[in-house]
N, C-alpha and C positions, 0 to 999 in steps of 0.2 A: 794023835792019829788023825783027828779031824783037820788039823792044820795041814798035815801031809796030803790029805784028800783034796783040800782047797788048792794047795800048791800044784798038785798034779793036774787037776782040771784046768787051772789057769794056764799052765805051761802047754797043755794040749791045744788050747784055743790059739795061743800065739803061734805054735808050730803049724797048726792047720792053716791059719791066715797066711803065713809066709810061704808055705808050700803051694797053696792055691794061687797066690798072687804071682808067683813065678810063671805059672802056666796060663792063668786066666786073670789078668790084672783087675778087670771089672768085677768078677765074681769074688776075688780075694778082698776087694774093697767093700763089697756088699756084706760079706761075713764080718769084716773088721768093723763095719758101721753098726752092725747089730748090737743092741745094748746087752750083750752077754755078760760082760763084767758087772754091769749094774744088776742084772737079774740074779746072777750068782751071789752078788753082795747082799741083795735083799733076802735071798733064800738063807744064806749063812746067818745074817742078822736075825731073821725070824726064828731059825732053829736054836740060836743061842739065847734069845731074849723073850720071844713070844710077847713082845711089847708093842701094841698097836700105835701108841703115841710116838714112840721112837721110830717105828717104821714110817709113819706119816711124815715126820720131820725129815727123815733120811731121804725118802723118795722125792719129796718136794724140793729139798735143797739140791738133790742131784740134778733135777731139771734146770734150776738156775745156774748151777756150776757147769753144765754142759755148754751153755750158750757162749761163754768166753773162749771155749776151745775151738769153736767152729771156724772163726776167721783164719786160723792157721792153715786149714785145708784149702783156702783160696790164696792165701799169701805165699805159701811155699811154691806151688806150681807157677805162680806169677813170677817169683824171683828166679826160678829155674828157666822159665821161658826168656827171661832177660839176661841169661848167661851166668847166673850165680850157680856155683857147684852145689851138690847135694848137702854136704856137711855145713857150710855156712847158711844155706837156705833152711836146713833143719834147726840150726841154732837160732836163727832169726825168728823162725816160726814159734819155737819154744819160748824165746824171749817175749814175743808179742803176747803169747798165751799167758805167761807169768804176769805181765803188766795188766792184762785184762782180768785175770783172776784177782789181783790186788785191788783193782777197781771194783770188782764185784763184791769183794769182802768189805770194802768201804761203803758201797751203795746197798749191800745186802740187808742191813738192818732196816733201811727205809722201805724195802720190799717185803719185810716180814720174815726174812731168812735168819734163823738163829745159827750161831757158830757152834 
Protein backbone atom coordinates (compact mmCIF):
# COMPACT_ATOMS: atom_id res chain seq x y z
CA UNK A 1 0.00 0.00 0.00
CA UNK A 2 2.85 2.38 0.89
CA UNK A 3 4.48 1.65 -2.50
CA UNK A 4 1.23 2.54 -4.27
CA UNK A 5 1.01 5.84 -2.37
CA UNK A 6 4.59 6.70 -3.37
CA UNK A 7 3.86 5.77 -6.98
CA UNK A 8 0.66 7.84 -7.09
CA UNK A 9 2.32 10.96 -5.64
CA UNK A 10 5.25 10.65 -8.03
CA UNK A 11 2.94 10.25 -11.03
CA UNK A 12 0.91 13.27 -9.89
CA UNK A 13 4.03 15.45 -9.83
CA UNK A 14 5.03 14.38 -13.35
CA UNK A 15 1.51 15.01 -14.67
CA UNK A 16 1.40 18.42 -12.95
CA UNK A 17 4.73 19.49 -14.44
CA UNK A 18 3.85 18.44 -17.98
CA UNK A 19 0.41 20.08 -17.77
CA UNK A 20 1.81 23.33 -16.39
CA UNK A 21 4.66 23.38 -18.92
CA UNK A 22 2.23 23.20 -21.84
CA UNK A 23 0.57 26.45 -20.83
CA UNK A 24 3.29 28.17 -18.79
CA UNK A 25 6.75 26.83 -19.76
CA UNK A 26 8.60 28.90 -17.15
CA UNK A 27 6.28 27.94 -14.30
CA UNK A 28 6.37 24.28 -15.37
CA UNK A 29 10.17 24.48 -15.30
CA UNK A 30 10.07 26.02 -11.82
CA UNK A 31 7.90 23.19 -10.49
CA UNK A 32 10.13 20.62 -12.24
CA UNK A 33 13.22 22.23 -10.69
CA UNK A 34 11.83 21.98 -7.18
CA UNK A 35 13.51 19.12 -5.36
CA UNK A 36 10.16 17.41 -4.81
CA UNK A 37 11.46 13.97 -5.72
CA UNK A 38 14.33 14.43 -3.28
CA UNK A 39 12.02 15.69 -0.53
CA UNK A 40 9.59 12.80 -1.05
CA UNK A 41 12.53 10.39 -1.15
CA UNK A 42 13.77 11.76 2.17
CA UNK A 43 10.31 11.48 3.70
CA UNK A 44 9.89 7.88 2.50
CA UNK A 45 13.39 6.94 3.68
CA UNK A 46 12.78 8.49 7.09
CA UNK A 47 9.38 6.82 7.51
CA UNK A 48 10.87 3.46 6.55
CA UNK A 49 14.12 3.63 8.56
CA UNK A 50 14.18 6.47 11.15
CA UNK A 51 17.96 6.27 10.70
CA UNK A 52 19.70 9.68 11.01
CA UNK A 53 23.04 8.35 9.72
CA UNK A 54 21.43 6.88 6.60
CA UNK A 55 19.47 10.10 6.05
CA UNK A 56 22.62 12.23 6.37
CA UNK A 57 24.46 10.03 3.88
CA UNK A 58 21.51 10.09 1.47
CA UNK A 59 20.99 13.87 1.57
CA UNK A 60 24.67 14.62 1.25
CA UNK A 61 25.14 12.19 -1.66
CA UNK A 62 22.04 13.65 -3.35
CA UNK A 63 23.71 17.07 -3.38
CA UNK A 64 26.80 15.70 -5.10
CA UNK A 65 24.78 13.65 -7.62
CA UNK A 66 22.61 16.61 -8.62
CA UNK A 67 25.68 18.49 -9.87
CA UNK A 68 26.46 16.16 -12.82
CA UNK A 69 22.88 16.44 -14.06
CA UNK A 70 22.90 20.24 -14.34
CA UNK A 71 24.98 20.62 -17.54
CA UNK A 72 22.29 18.72 -19.46
CA UNK A 73 19.95 21.69 -18.95
CA UNK A 74 22.43 23.96 -20.76
CA UNK A 75 23.62 21.44 -23.34
CA UNK A 76 20.20 20.41 -24.69
CA UNK A 77 18.94 23.95 -25.43
CA UNK A 78 22.27 24.79 -27.03
CA UNK A 79 22.02 21.73 -29.30
CA UNK A 80 18.44 22.62 -30.24
CA UNK A 81 19.44 26.22 -31.04
CA UNK A 82 22.08 24.71 -33.34
CA UNK A 83 19.35 22.84 -35.21
CA UNK A 84 19.54 19.45 -33.50
CA UNK A 85 16.05 17.94 -33.14
CA UNK A 86 14.56 17.13 -29.74
CA UNK A 87 15.19 13.37 -29.57
CA UNK A 88 18.89 13.50 -30.53
CA UNK A 89 19.35 16.50 -28.22
CA UNK A 90 17.68 14.58 -25.38
CA UNK A 91 19.79 11.49 -26.06
CA UNK A 92 22.96 13.61 -26.15
CA UNK A 93 21.99 15.38 -22.93
CA UNK A 94 21.33 12.04 -21.23
CA UNK A 95 24.61 10.67 -22.59
CA UNK A 96 26.50 13.67 -21.20
CA UNK A 97 24.78 13.19 -17.85
CA UNK A 98 25.72 9.49 -17.76
CA UNK A 99 29.35 10.33 -18.48
CA UNK A 100 29.34 12.99 -15.74
CA UNK A 101 27.66 10.58 -13.29
CA UNK A 102 30.36 7.98 -14.00
CA UNK A 103 32.97 10.67 -13.42
CA UNK A 104 31.28 11.58 -10.12
CA UNK A 105 31.24 7.91 -9.07
CA UNK A 106 34.96 7.76 -9.78
CA UNK A 107 35.74 11.09 -8.03
CA UNK A 108 33.11 10.64 -5.30
CA UNK A 109 35.21 8.67 -2.83
CA UNK A 110 37.83 11.47 -2.86
CA UNK A 111 35.01 13.89 -1.93
CA UNK A 112 33.84 11.63 0.90
CA UNK A 113 30.79 10.33 -0.98
CA UNK A 114 30.04 6.73 -0.14
CA UNK A 115 28.24 4.52 -2.63
